[in-house]
C-alpha positions in Angstrom: 30.6 67.8 11.8 31.0 64.9 14.2 33.3 62.9 11.7 33.2 60.1 9.0 32.5 56.5 9.9 32.8 54.0 7.4 30.8 50.9 7.0 32.3 47.7 5.6 29.2 45.5 4.4 25.8 46.4 4.9 22.9 44.2 6.8 19.7 45.7 8.4 20.9 46.5 11.4 24.0 48.4 10.0 21.3 50.8 8.5 19.7 51.2 11.5 23.4 52.3 13.3 23.8 54.2 10.4 20.6 56.4 10.7 21.4 57.2 14.3 25.1 58.0 13.6 23.5 60.7 10.9 21.2 62.0 13.7 24.5 62.2 15.9 26.0 64.5 13.5 28.4 61.5 12.0 28.9 61.4 8.1 28.9 58.0 7.1 30.4 56.1 3.9 30.0 52.6 3.0 31.3 49.8 0.8 29.2 46.8 -0.1 29.9 44.0 -2.5 26.3 42.8 -3.3 25.4 46.5 -2.9 21.7 45.0 -1.8 21.2 47.0 0.7 23.4 50.3 -0.6 19.8 52.0 -2.0 18.5 52.4 1.4 21.7 53.5 2.9 22.0 56.4 0.5 18.5 57.4 1.0 19.3 57.6 4.6 22.2 60.3 3.6 25.3 57.9 3.2 27.5 58.0 0.6 28.8 54.8 -1.6 32.8 53.9 -1.6 34.0 52.0 -5.0 36.5 50.2 -3.0 37.6 48.6 0.8 40.6 51.4 0.8 38.2 53.8 0.1 35.8 53.2 2.8 38.9 53.7 5.1 39.8 57.1 4.1 39.4 59.6 6.7 37.2 58.1 8.9 37.5 58.2 12.6 36.1 54.7 12.8 35.8 51.9 10.7 32.5 49.5 11.3 33.3 45.9 9.9 30.5 43.5 9.0 32.6 40.1 8.8 30.0 37.0 8.3 33.0 34.2 8.5 36.3 33.9 9.8 38.1 33.6 6.3 36.8 37.6 5.5 39.1 38.7 7.7 42.5 38.7 5.3 40.3 39.7 2.5 38.6 43.0 4.4 41.9 43.6 6.7 44.7 42.2 5.5 43.9 41.7 1.5 45.3 43.8 -1.8 42.9 46.3 -1.5 42.0 46.4 2.1 40.7 49.0 4.3 43.4 49.8 6.4 45.3 50.9 3.2 43.2 53.7 3.7 42.3 53.8 7.5 45.2 56.1 9.5 46.6 54.9 12.7 45.3 55.3 15.8 41.6 55.1 14.7 39.0 52.5 16.0 37.7 49.2 13.9 34.8 48.0 15.4 33.5 44.2 14.4 30.1 43.9 13.8 30.6 40.0 13.3 29.5 36.7 13.8 33.0 34.6 14.4 34.6 33.3 17.1 36.0 35.1 19.8 39.3 33.4 19.2 39.3 34.9 15.8 39.2 38.6 17.1 41.5 38.5 19.6 43.8 36.7 16.8 43.4 39.6 14.7 43.9 42.3 17.7 47.4 40.7 18.2 48.4 40.6 14.4 47.7 44.3 14.1 49.5 44.9 16.9 52.7 42.6 15.7 52.3 44.5 12.4 53.0 47.8 14.3 49.5 49.2 13.3 48.0 51.3 16.0 44.4 50.8 15.5 42.4 49.9 17.9 39.7 47.1 18.0 36.6 46.2 19.8 34.0 43.3 19.1 30.0 44.9 18.9 27.5 42.3 19.3 24.7 44.6 17.6 20.3 43.3 17.9 17.1 45.1 18.1 15.5 44.5 21.9 12.7 42.6 22.8 12.1 43.7 26.3 9.0 45.8 27.3 11.0 48.8 28.2 13.8 48.7 25.0 11.3 47.1 22.6 12.8 47.8 18.9 15.5 49.9 20.0 19.1 49.5 18.7 21.4 47.6 21.7 25.1 47.0 21.5 26.8 44.8 23.8 31.2 45.8 23.0 34.0 44.7 24.6 38.0 45.3 24.1 41.2 47.0 26.0 40.3 49.6 28.0 42.0 51.8 25.8 40.5 51.1 23.2 36.8 51.2 24.6 37.8 54.8 25.6 38.3 55.5 21.9 35.2 53.8 20.4 32.5 54.8 23.2 31.7 58.1 21.4 31.0 56.0 18.0 29.5 52.9 20.2 27.0 55.3 22.0 26.0 57.3 19.0 24.9 54.6 16.5 22.7 52.7 19.2 19.8 53.2 21.9 21.4 51.1 24.4 25.1 50.4 25.1 26.7 47.4 27.4 30.4 47.9 27.6 32.5 44.9 28.5 36.0 46.0 29.3 39.5 43.6 29.4 39.2 40.9 26.9 38.4 41.6 23.6 35.6 39.1 22.4 32.8 39.3 25.2 30.6 40.9 22.8 30.5 37.7 20.7 30.6 35.5 23.1 27.0 36.9 24.4 26.1 36.9 20.8 26.6 33.3 20.8 24.9 32.2 23.7 21.7 34.2 22.3 22.2 32.1 19.1 21.8 28.8 20.8 18.9 29.2 22.6 17.6 31.0 19.8 18.0 28.0 17.3 17.3 25.6 20.1 13.7 27.7 21.0 13.2 28.1 17.1 13.1 24.3 16.4 11.1 23.3 19.5 8.2 25.3 18.2 8.2 24.0 14.9 7.8 20.6 16.2 5.3 21.8 18.8 3.4 23.7 16.1 3.6 20.5 13.9 2.8 17.9 16.2 -0.6 19.9 17.2 -1.4 20.3 13.4 -1.2 16.3 12.9 -3.1 16.2 16.1 -6.0 17.8 14.5 -5.5 21.2 16.4 -5.9 24.9 14.6 -2.4 26.2 14.3 -3.8 29.8 15.5 -5.1 28.0 18.8 -1.8 26.1 19.4 -0.2 29.1 19.5 -2.7 31.1 21.3 -2.3 28.5 23.8 1.2 28.6 24.2 2.1 32.1 24.2 0.0 32.2 27.2 1.2 28.6 28.8 4.6 27.7 30.2 6.4 26.3 27.0 6.4 30.1 25.6 9.1 31.6 24.9 10.4 34.9 23.0 11.1 33.0 20.2 7.8 30.9 19.9 5.8 34.2 20.6 7.6 36.5 17.8 8.2 33.6 15.3 5.6 31.4 14.8 3.0 34.3 13.2 5.3 35.0 11.0 6.0 31.3 10.2 2.2 30.8 9.6 1.2 34.0 7.8 4.1 32.6 5.2 6.2 35.4 5.5 9.7 34.1 6.6 11.2 32.7 3.8 13.9 30.0 2.8 16.4 32.0 3.0 16.2 32.9 6.3 17.8 29.4 7.4 21.3 29.9 5.6 22.6 32.9 7.6 21.1 31.0 10.7 22.6 27.6 10.0 26.4 29.6 9.6 25.7 31.4 12.7 24.7 28.1 15.1 27.8 26.2 13.5 30.3 28.8 14.9 28.0 28.2 18.4 29.2 24.4 17.9 32.3 25.3 16.8 33.2 27.7 20.0 31.6 24.6 22.2 34.1 22.0 20.8 36.9 24.5 21.1 35.9 24.0 25.1 34.9 20.6 24.7 31.4 21.3 25.9 28.7 19.2 24.7 25.4 21.1 23.2 23.4 17.8 22.2 20.1 20.0 21.6 21.6 22.8 19.8 23.5 20.1 17.5 20.1 18.4 17.1 18.2 21.7 15.8 21.6 22.9 13.7 21.1 19.3 11.7 17.2 20.0 11.5 17.8 23.5 9.9 20.1 21.7 7.6 17.6 19.3 7.0 15.4 22.1 6.1 17.5 23.7 4.1 18.2 20.8 1.8 14.4 20.9 1.0 14.5 24.3 -0.4 15.2 22.9 -3.8 17.3 26.3 -4.7 14.3 28.6 -4.1 15.2 31.2 -1.8 11.7 32.6 -1.4 9.8 29.6 -0.6 8.0 30.0 2.4 9.7 28.8 5.3 6.2 26.7 6.7 6.4 25.1 3.6 9.7 23.2 4.1 8.8 21.9 7.6 5.7 20.8 6.2 7.9 18.7 3.9 10.0 17.9 6.6 7.7 16.7 9.2 5.1 15.3 6.9 1.8 17.9 8.0 0.2 20.5 6.0 0.3 23.6 8.7 -0.1 26.2 5.7 -3.0 24.7 4.7 -4.3 24.5 8.6 -3.7 28.2 9.3 -5.9 28.9 6.4 -9.0 26.9 8.0 -12.0 28.4 9.6 -11.0 29.5 13.4 -13.2 29.8 16.1 -11.9 31.4 20.0 -11.3 28.7 22.4 -11.7 31.3 25.6 -15.2 32.7 23.8 -16.5 29.2 23.9 -15.0 28.8 27.1 -17.3 32.2 28.4 -20.2 30.9 26.5 -20.2 27.0 28.2 -19.3 28.9 31.5 -22.5 31.1 31.2 -24.8 28.0 30.7 -23.1 25.8 33.6 -25.1 24.1 36.3 -24.7 24.7 39.8 -22.0 23.3 41.9 -22.6 22.4 45.2 -19.7 19.8 46.5 -16.5 19.2 45.1 -14.2 16.6 45.6 -10.4 17.0 44.6 -7.4 14.3 44.8 -4.1 15.7 44.7 -2.9 18.7 47.0 0.3 18.6 45.4 2.3 22.2 44.2 -0.3 23.0 42.0 -3.4 20.9 43.1 -3.2 23.1 46.5 -3.5 26.1 45.1 -6.1 24.8 43.2 -8.6 23.6 45.8 -8.1 26.4 47.9 -8.8 28.9 45.6 -12.2 26.8 45.2 -12.7 27.1 48.9 -12.3 30.2 49.0 -14.4 30.8 46.2 -17.0 29.4 48.4 -17.3 25.7 46.9 -17.6 23.1 49.7 -14.0 21.1 48.3 -13.6 17.6 49.9 -9.7 17.2 49.4 -7.5 14.1 49.7 -4.1 13.3 49.3 -1.2 10.5 50.2 0.6 13.0 52.2 -0.8 13.5 55.5 0.8 17.2 56.3 -0.6 18.4 53.3 -4.4 17.0 54.1 -3.6 19.4 57.7 -2.9 22.1 55.9 -5.5 22.1 53.6 -8.3 21.7 56.5 -6.1 24.6 58.1 -6.9 26.5 54.6 -11.0 25.8 54.9 -11.2 22.8 53.0 -12.7 19.2 54.4 -10.9 16.1 54.3 -11.3 12.6 53.5 -9.8 9.6 54.1 -9.7 7.8 50.9 -10.4 8.8 47.1 -13.9 7.0 47.4 -14.5 9.0 50.8 -14.1 12.4 48.7 -16.4 11.4 45.8 -19.4 10.6 47.5 -22.3 13.2 46.9 -20.2 15.3 45.1 -21.4 17.1 41.6 -17.4 17.2 40.6 -14.3 15.1 41.1 -11.0 17.1 40.2 -8.3 14.6 39.8 -4.4 16.2 40.0 -2.2 13.4 40.3 1.0 13.1 38.6 0.8 10.4 35.8 -1.3 7.7 34.4 -0.8 5.2 37.2 -1.6 7.7 39.7 -5.1 8.5 38.1 -5.9 4.8 37.5 -5.0 4.3 41.0 -7.0 6.8 42.5 -9.9 5.9 39.9 -10.2 2.4 39.8 -7.5 1.0 43.0 -8.6 -0.1 46.3 -11.2 2.6 47.8 -11.0 4.2 44.4 -13.5 7.4 43.2 -15.7 5.7 40.4 -17.3 3.5 42.8 -18.2 6.0 45.2 -19.1 9.0 42.3 -23.3 9.4 42.4 -24.8 9.1 39.2 -24.2 12.1 36.6 -21.1 13.3 38.5 -18.2 15.1 36.2 -14.8 14.3 36.8 -12.1 16.6 35.9 -8.7 15.0 35.1 -6.4 17.7 35.3 -3.3 15.7 35.0 -0.6 15.2 32.0 -1.6 12.1 30.5 -1.6 10.7 27.2 -4.5 11.1 24.5 -5.0 7.4 24.6 -5.0 7.2 28.3 -8.5 10.0 28.3 -10.1 7.9 25.1 -9.8 4.7 27.0 -11.1 6.3 30.4 -14.1 8.2 28.5 -15.1 4.5 27.6 -14.5 3.0 31.1 -16.8 5.8 32.6 -19.7 5.3 30.0 -19.8 1.4 31.1 -20.4 2.2 34.2 -23.9 3.1 33.7 -24.0 6.0 35.8 -24.3 8.7 33.4 -20.4 9.9 34.4 -19.0 12.7 32.4 -15.1 13.2 31.8 -13.9 16.1 31.2 -9.7 16.1 29.7 -7.9 19.4 31.4 -4.3 19.5 31.9 -2.9 22.6 32.9 0.0 24.6 32.1 1.9 27.4 33.6 4.0 26.2 36.6 3.5 27.6 40.5 5.0 30.6 39.8 2.3 31.9 36.6 -0.4 30.3 38.6 0.3 32.3 41.5 0.0 35.3 39.6 -3.6 34.1 38.3 -2.5 33.4 35.1 -2.9 29.3 35.1 -3.9 27.9 32.0 -6.3 25.4 31.6 -7.4 23.8 28.3 -10.7 21.6 28.6 -12.0 19.6 26.3 -15.3 17.1 26.3 -18.8 17.1 25.5 -21.4 19.7 26.2 -22.8 18.4 28.6 -19.4 17.8 30.3 -18.3 21.3 30.1 -21.4 22.8 31.3 -21.7 20.6 34.8 -18.2 21.4 35.4 -17.6 24.9 34.1 -17.8 26.5 37.3 -15.2 24.9 38.7 -12.9 25.2 35.6 -13.6 28.9 35.5 -10.6 31.4 38.0 -7.8 28.6 38.3 -5.7 30.5 40.6 -3.1 29.8 42.9 -2.7 32.0 45.6 -0.5 30.7 48.1 3.1 32.7 47.9 4.8 30.2 47.8 7.0 30.4 44.9 9.6 27.0 45.8 10.1 25.4 42.2 8.3 22.0 42.9 8.9 20.9 38.8 10.9 17.7 39.4 13.2 16.0 36.8 10.6 13.1 37.1 7.7 15.4 35.9 9.9 16.0 32.4 10.3 12.9 32.0 7.1 11.7 32.2 5.6 14.6 30.2 8.0 14.1 27.4 7.6 10.6 27.5 4.3 11.0 26.7 5.1 13.2 23.8 7.8 10.6 22.9 5.4 8.1 22.2 2.5 10.4 20.8 5.2 11.2 18.0 6.2 7.6 17.2 2.6 6.9 17.0 1.5 9.6 14.6 5.0 9.3 12.9 6.1 13.1 13.5 10.0 12.7 14.1 10.7 15.1 16.8 14.3 15.4 17.2 14.4 18.2 19.8 12.1 16.7 21.9 13.3 13.3 21.7 16.8 14.5 22.8 15.6 16.7 25.6 13.6 13.6 26.9 17.0 11.5 27.2 19.0 14.3 28.6 16.0 14.5 30.9 16.6 11.0 31.2 20.2 11.5 32.3 19.8 13.9 34.7 
């Protein structure tokens, strides 16, 4: 046999580690106060201990689960602590969520007390990358001699091991950074779904679009389906709040401001206060109370497929001969040149002369004004930065609307407010030329567009969509320039639209508004 490994405290990851250690030939024993997972531990083949001291007897390594720094004295230095049973020169592996400084202080105290026990910390998690999906990963750190003793156990209890030799606590620091991102992304995802539901969009459609667009994150893609199905309960919040509090404590000790995380943490605390003491309340119901929406019911309403609808409309689309394109910036240039390569006759205009020359070299035709590229076109694509620019190119000096032929369609791909779109549609109807409008903002960024993964979210009347469907359908950006063109000003503008919309709809979006302020500061 390879020896015995003891567990003080059990969580789901502890069970995974125990199973791997058993498979490697180790015996495992554990002490757990609440005994919530002891039954599963015993089914794996583990042995239950009746005290901390018994857990440490005869083991080669002791894995200690600590969720709060106050537990250190009880578990390791208490009246019936695990060290009383642990032989000298053995290994303690801290599978914990505490500040790295506490781990370093623990190691120092053990040395001062004359205990030769080696200490390493271990950040344990289930991987989500394509090549390691679902596998147990351990990131561990400690002094080189401690790592040398702990390595056989660390290797056996995971499927991928990362070692950081030197100062103890590096594994915990990585865990803190991961939890920082997780907390911010979670609350941003909840805000996105809540605003969309309030605007009347089916939550599963929001999920489908965002998970394939620039706003996607691992947290959004993996947490939101569970949230919408009601499988995530209120008890999820408590350990999350505790862990994020530890991250904020560490940032405070370093005098490092984390305004987004602090905002997310307070929102989680607010959510927890709505639980009414019932840990089994679906978390989606909690957030519905906080944001004043009804996501739970909306998620269960009849669903249609926007992609399937798009395919049906494209199949019935009218022939398009000439396309006007205003705005040949980072995204617009690639979209326009792809239309050229798809055998459309494209007339392009941009205020920046070198871009026009470059577009002409790519096979496009160029004009001298918005009006010039709008004559005799079937479809006009407007891909400018903001509402002011859209207003200018459509209705300003030498504007496009006056030159558009009757029956033409305008595809507005700029990110503008819903109110601007509604007002523009009314104005176009008043022109008396049967002009049609498709609201079609794009998402994905330059790099995703270059990979053919750009997402277009198109809305309009059936006639408008059928008139422009062929133009809307393989928006690939094929130019191999991956330079990041998204300036801070773009984020300021886009989040400003979100801030105005959430104010109008009275949906409090704390993360979004805080992010807007940070971009303004930038």
